[in-house]
Structure formats: structure tokens, C-alpha cells
C-alpha positions in Angstrom: 32.2 62.3 98.4 33.5 60.8 101.6 32.4 61.5 105.1 32.2 65.3 104.8 28.9 67.0 103.7 28.7 69.9 101.2 30.1 73.0 103.0 32.1 71.0 105.5 29.4 69.8 107.9 29.4 66.3 109.5 27.9 63.1 108.1 25.1 63.2 105.4 21.5 62.8 106.3 20.4 59.8 104.0 16.7 59.9 103.3 16.5 56.2 104.2 17.9 56.8 107.6 15.6 59.7 108.3 12.1 58.2 108.1 11.7 58.4 111.9 13.3 61.8 112.2 11.3 65.0 112.5 13.4 66.6 110.0 12.2 64.5 107.1 8.5 64.4 106.5 7.1 62.7 103.5 10.1 60.4 102.9 7.9 57.5 104.0 4.6 58.8 103.3 5.0 59.4 99.5 3.9 63.0 99.6 3.4 64.7 96.3 4.1 68.2 97.0 4.1 70.9 99.6 0.4 70.3 100.2 1.2 66.7 101.3 3.3 67.8 104.4 1.7 66.2 107.3 3.9 67.2 110.3 5.5 70.5 111.5 6.1 72.6 108.6 9.7 73.7 109.5 12.6 71.6 108.6 13.5 69.3 105.9 11.0 67.5 103.7 11.5 64.8 101.1 8.9 65.2 98.5 8.0 64.6 94.7 6.9 66.9 92.0 5.9 65.5 88.5 7.7 62.3 89.1 10.9 64.1 90.5 12.1 63.6 94.0 13.2 66.8 95.6 14.2 68.1 99.1 12.6 71.3 100.6 13.9 72.9 103.7 11.4 75.3 105.4 12.9 77.7 107.9 11.7 76.5 111.4 10.7 80.2 112.2 8.6 80.3 108.9 5.4 82.5 109.0 3.5 83.6 106.0 3.4 87.2 107.3 7.2 87.8 106.3 9.1 87.1 102.9 12.0 84.6 102.9 14.9 84.3 100.5 15.3 80.7 98.7 18.4 78.9 97.5 18.1 76.5 94.7 20.8 73.9 94.7 21.8 71.6 91.8 23.6 68.5 92.6 26.4 66.6 90.8 25.9 63.5 88.6 24.4 60.7 90.6 24.7 62.6 93.8 21.2 62.4 95.0 22.3 62.4 98.7 20.4 64.3 101.1 23.3 66.5 102.3 23.1 68.4 105.6 23.8 71.8 104.4 25.0 74.7 106.5 22.1 76.8 105.3 19.9 74.5 107.4 21.6 75.5 110.6 22.6 78.6 112.7 23.9 81.3 112.3 22.1 81.4 108.8 18.8 80.2 110.0 18.8 82.5 113.0 20.0 85.7 111.3 18.7 85.3 107.8 16.2 82.2 107.7 16.3 80.7 104.1 14.3 78.1 102.2 16.4 75.6 100.3 15.1 73.7 97.3 17.0 70.6 96.2 15.7 68.8 93.3 17.2 65.3 92.4 18.0 64.3 88.8 18.2 60.5 88.0 19.5 61.2 84.6 23.3 61.5 85.0 23.8 61.7 81.2 21.5 64.7 80.8 21.0 66.0 84.2 20.5 69.8 84.3 21.6 70.1 80.8 24.1 72.7 79.5 23.9 76.3 78.1 24.7 75.1 74.7 21.6 73.0 74.5 18.8 74.4 72.2 16.1 73.8 74.8 16.1 73.1 78.6 16.7 69.6 79.7 13.7 67.8 81.1 15.0 67.8 84.7 15.8 71.5 84.4 12.4 72.4 83.1 10.8 70.3 85.7 13.0 72.2 88.3 11.8 75.6 86.9 8.1 74.5 87.2 8.8 73.2 90.7 10.4 76.5 91.6 7.4 78.5 90.3 5.1 76.1 92.4 7.2 76.8 95.5 6.9 80.4 94.9 3.1 80.1 94.8 2.9 77.9 97.9 5.1 79.9 100.2 5.9 83.5 101.1 9.1 83.8 99.2 10.9 87.1 98.6 11.4 87.0 94.7 14.2 89.7 94.9 16.3 87.1 96.9 16.4 83.9 94.8 19.7 82.2 94.6 21.1 79.4 92.7 24.3 77.3 93.0 25.5 73.9 91.8 28.5 71.4 91.8 29.8 69.6 88.6 26.7 68.7 86.6 25.0 71.1 88.8 27.7 73.7 87.8 26.7 73.2 84.2 23.2 73.5 85.4 23.9 76.8 87.2 25.4 78.4 84.1 22.5 76.9 82.1 19.7 78.3 84.3 21.2 81.9 84.4 21.6 81.7 80.7 18.0 80.8 80.1 16.6 83.1 82.9 19.0 86.0 82.8 18.5 88.5 85.8 16.0 86.2 87.5 18.2 85.2 90.4 19.9 87.6 92.7 23.2 85.8 92.6 24.7 82.3 91.7 27.9 80.5 92.3 29.1 77.5 90.3 31.7 74.8 91.3 33.6 72.9 88.6 31.0 73.4 85.9 31.0 74.5 82.3 29.0 75.8 79.4 29.3 77.9 76.3 30.6 81.4 76.2 28.0 82.3 73.6 25.5 83.1 76.5 27.9 85.4 78.4 25.8 88.5 77.8 22.9 86.5 79.5 25.0 85.2 82.4 26.5 88.8 82.9 23.1 89.8 84.2 23.5 87.7 87.4 26.0 88.4 90.1 28.3 85.3 89.8 31.2 83.7 91.6 32.9 80.8 89.8 35.1 78.2 91.5 37.3 75.4 89.7 40.3 73.4 90.4 43.3 74.0 88.2 44.0 70.2 87.9 40.5 69.0 87.4 40.5 65.7 85.3 36.7 65.6 85.0 35.5 68.8 83.9 38.2 71.1 82.2 39.1 74.2 84.1 39.2 75.9 80.7 35.4 76.0 80.8 35.3 78.3 83.8 38.2 80.3 82.6 36.6 81.1 79.3 33.3 81.7 80.9 34.8 84.3 83.3 36.7 86.0 80.5 33.7 85.9 78.2 31.4 87.8 80.7 34.0 90.4 81.3 34.3 90.9 77.5 30.5 91.2 77.3 30.6 94.0 79.8 29.8 92.2 82.9 31.2 93.6 86.1 29.6 91.3 88.6 31.6 88.1 88.2 34.5 86.7 90.2 36.7 83.7 89.5 38.6 81.6 92.0 40.9 78.8 90.8 42.7 76.5 93.2 46.1 75.5 91.8 46.8 71.8 91.7 43.2 70.9 92.9 41.2 68.2 91.1 37.4 67.9 90.7 36.6 68.0 94.4 36.5 71.8 94.7 33.7 71.4 97.0 36.1 70.4 99.8 37.8 73.9 99.2 35.0 76.3 99.0 34.2 76.0 102.7 37.4 77.9 103.3 35.8 80.9 101.5 34.7 82.6 104.7 33.0 85.4 102.8 31.0 83.2 100.3 27.7 82.9 102.1 27.8 86.5 103.2 28.3 87.6 99.6 25.7 85.2 98.3 22.8 86.1 100.5 23.6 89.9 100.5 22.6 90.1 97.0 19.1 91.5 96.2 17.5 92.5 92.8 16.6 96.1 92.3 18.8 97.7 95.0 21.4 100.3 93.8 24.6 100.3 95.8 27.4 102.9 96.5 31.1 102.3 96.1 33.5 101.7 99.3 36.1 104.1 100.3 39.6 104.0 98.7 42.4 102.2 100.6 44.8 104.2 102.6 48.5 104.7 102.6 49.7 102.4 99.8 53.4 101.8 100.2 56.0 99.9 98.1 59.1 98.3 99.3 61.6 95.9 97.3 63.2 92.7 98.7 64.7 89.7 97.3 61.2 88.3 96.9 60.1 91.1 94.6 58.0 94.1 95.3 56.0 94.2 98.3 52.9 96.3 98.5 51.2 97.3 101.9 48.1 99.4 102.5 45.4 100.0 105.1 41.8 99.3 104.8 39.4 102.2 104.4 38.4 104.0 107.5 34.7 102.9 107.1 34.4 99.2 106.5 31.2 98.6 108.6 28.3 100.0 106.7 26.8 97.8 103.9 28.3 99.4 100.9 31.5 100.3 102.7 32.4 96.6 103.9 35.4 95.6 101.9 35.0 92.1 100.3 38.4 92.0 98.7 41.1 94.2 97.0 42.1 94.5 93.4 45.9 95.1 92.7 46.7 96.6 89.4 50.0 96.8 87.7 50.4 99.3 84.8 46.7 99.8 84.7 46.0 96.0 84.2 44.4 93.8 86.9 47.1 91.8 88.5 45.4 89.9 91.4 42.6 90.0 93.9 43.4 89.4 97.5 41.3 89.2 100.7 43.4 91.2 103.0 45.9 94.2 102.8 49.2 93.3 101.4 50.7 91.6 98.3 54.2 90.6 97.0 54.8 90.5 93.3 57.5 88.2 92.2 60.8 89.5 90.9 60.1 88.2 87.3 56.9 90.1 87.1 57.9 93.2 89.1 60.1 94.9 86.5 61.6 98.2 87.0 59.3 101.2 86.5 56.2 99.2 87.1 53.3 101.3 88.4 51.0 99.8 91.1 47.5 100.9 92.3 45.0 99.3 94.6 41.2 99.4 94.9 38.8 98.1 97.5 35.6 96.2 96.2 32.4 95.7 98.3 30.0 92.9 98.5 28.0 94.1 95.5 31.1 94.2 93.2 31.3 98.1 93.4 34.9 99.2 93.3 36.4 102.2 95.0 38.6 104.9 93.4 42.0 103.5 92.9 44.8 104.5 95.3 47.5 106.9 94.3 50.2 105.1 92.3 53.4 103.8 93.5 56.4 102.8 91.2 59.0 100.0 91.4 62.5 101.4 91.3 64.8 100.6 88.4 66.8 97.4 89.1 
């Protein structure tokens, strides 16, 4: 993976280098589970469960008197490095302290399995058992369980939300894959999918097909981001998604959300570059349900593109005369506003 950690932090924290660090307790003592932690509870611990090594980050501010969210991270093939995730640091730990569970699979040929498998792969089943054990050991908010994974872990993410539909509050998968046959199960978990358009290791078609299959199954809580020309190393690009962690940790099971307000003042101008659309954000973008995550641009009633900020230019070849455009705002819970009033491209 090079010198960068996941989510763009500095060099990785290798367990072999951390035996003397207060962040890793148990890496040298051979602890068998959470009950084997012998030092301060808060921080990163390298432990074992049923023969599987795993990492457990406990919020430094942990107290059993409150409930905490938990993130399950599934790594890629052979990538058992102890990465220094941004979840371990401020502002996340000061604003929304979270547990992080990082099981390590030593079976790169099978790993976390895939959603087309008849039964759960051994390491995935062990992970599910480990997660259940962690929920018993600590004060965890079961309405705020999250899962994400990269490559082999992306397959694992699709797999686990297929086998446990609606169990997690949210998921995101990087350069993974799986079967479209479980789309209706995956649709029960809010999901953001990432893939490089030129991935030579895991075909981008997997993510495209899963995204469309979830939509066809009636899923409304799925988003797909494809990076044109990017190979397998999509993890180097997701740190640029500034809203990713805000969206991820905002999800909570059992909460009904309202829709945001509609955009204001949609206007259309034509230039040599095509049709340019401009609009203003809704008046209220502060309250939780009204905060805008992104905008959807529709052309002739069909979704054209999703953009992060107001404004979009449709290329001349696409923006044929008489095309009708509308725009809607979308909040962090996939709720969409009413669409704007239409604007129409002039006849060439």
C-alpha cells in the first residue's frame, strides 16, 4: 500500500513495532480476548479470538454508562497491517467516539467469502461471532453498527450485508464485488460503493451491476462513485470524499427522517461548452434533515448526474434542443427534496 495509511494518514502502526507502545496492549502478552486486556482500556489492542488475530480500538473516553457506535473494517487480501485509521483520532474521537473492530484473515484465497457462496466463509463466521462477543463485552449502541471493507474486504462487505440484511446502520465498499442475486437483501442497508473505472484486479462491472440491481430491487439508499481511469488503489481516492465519514456515522437504525428543502432559482444558459445549469442551495441547510449531501440533476426525467455543489454543465452532444432539466437536493439520509421547476434547452 505504500507509505500512506488507509484514509490518508501517516505511516502504518505495525504491531511488531508497537509492543512497547501504550496504544497496543496484548500484542506481546498473547491476550485471548477483551478480558485479557491488562493495561488502560482506551486505545488500540491486538488480541485473538478463536485462533484469529484482530484489532480492537476502544475510545479513550470509554465509560460503560453510555452507548458507543462500532465500525467493523474488513481488510484486503494479505493486508493484515495494523493501519492507523482516522477513526482513532480527533475530530472523530472527540466529537463522536467510536469502537473499531479489525479482524485479520490469513486465508487470502477465501478470506471473507463472497455473497454468492452458499454459506459464510470460516473467517466471516468467526468475525460475526467476534462481533457478537464484543457487543456483550462492551457498551455498544446496536443501532449504530457500521461495516466497510477494501478489495477482498469489499467482497466481504457485500457478503455480510447480504447475510445480515438490515443489521448494520450503514456500509461502504471499496473495489469489491459479489452477486446481484442478493440485491434485495443489500438494499436494506444504506450503502455507498466506490470503484476505479480502470481496475485490473477486480472488475468495475461488479460494483456497477450491484448498484443497478439494488435500484431495480427498489433500494433507495445506495450511492455509487466511480473514479475514471483509476486502477485498484481506490483507497487513495476515497480520502478526498469529504462527506464520507459524516454520512457514514450519521446513519442510525430506526430513525425516520424528513426530506430537505428544494433548490432555489434554477437557471439555464447555453455556451460553446453545452448547457450550463446554476442554482442556489436551499435556505435551510443546517438542521440534520435539511443539510444537503449532494444534488441530483435530471434530464427529461432521467437521472443524469449527482454533484456535490450547485452547478453543472451538460456537454453539447448530450444537451440536445428541447431537453428539460430539473434538480433536487438530497440529504445525508438519502431523502430527496421536491424537484425544482423545469428549465428547457433552446432549439439549436
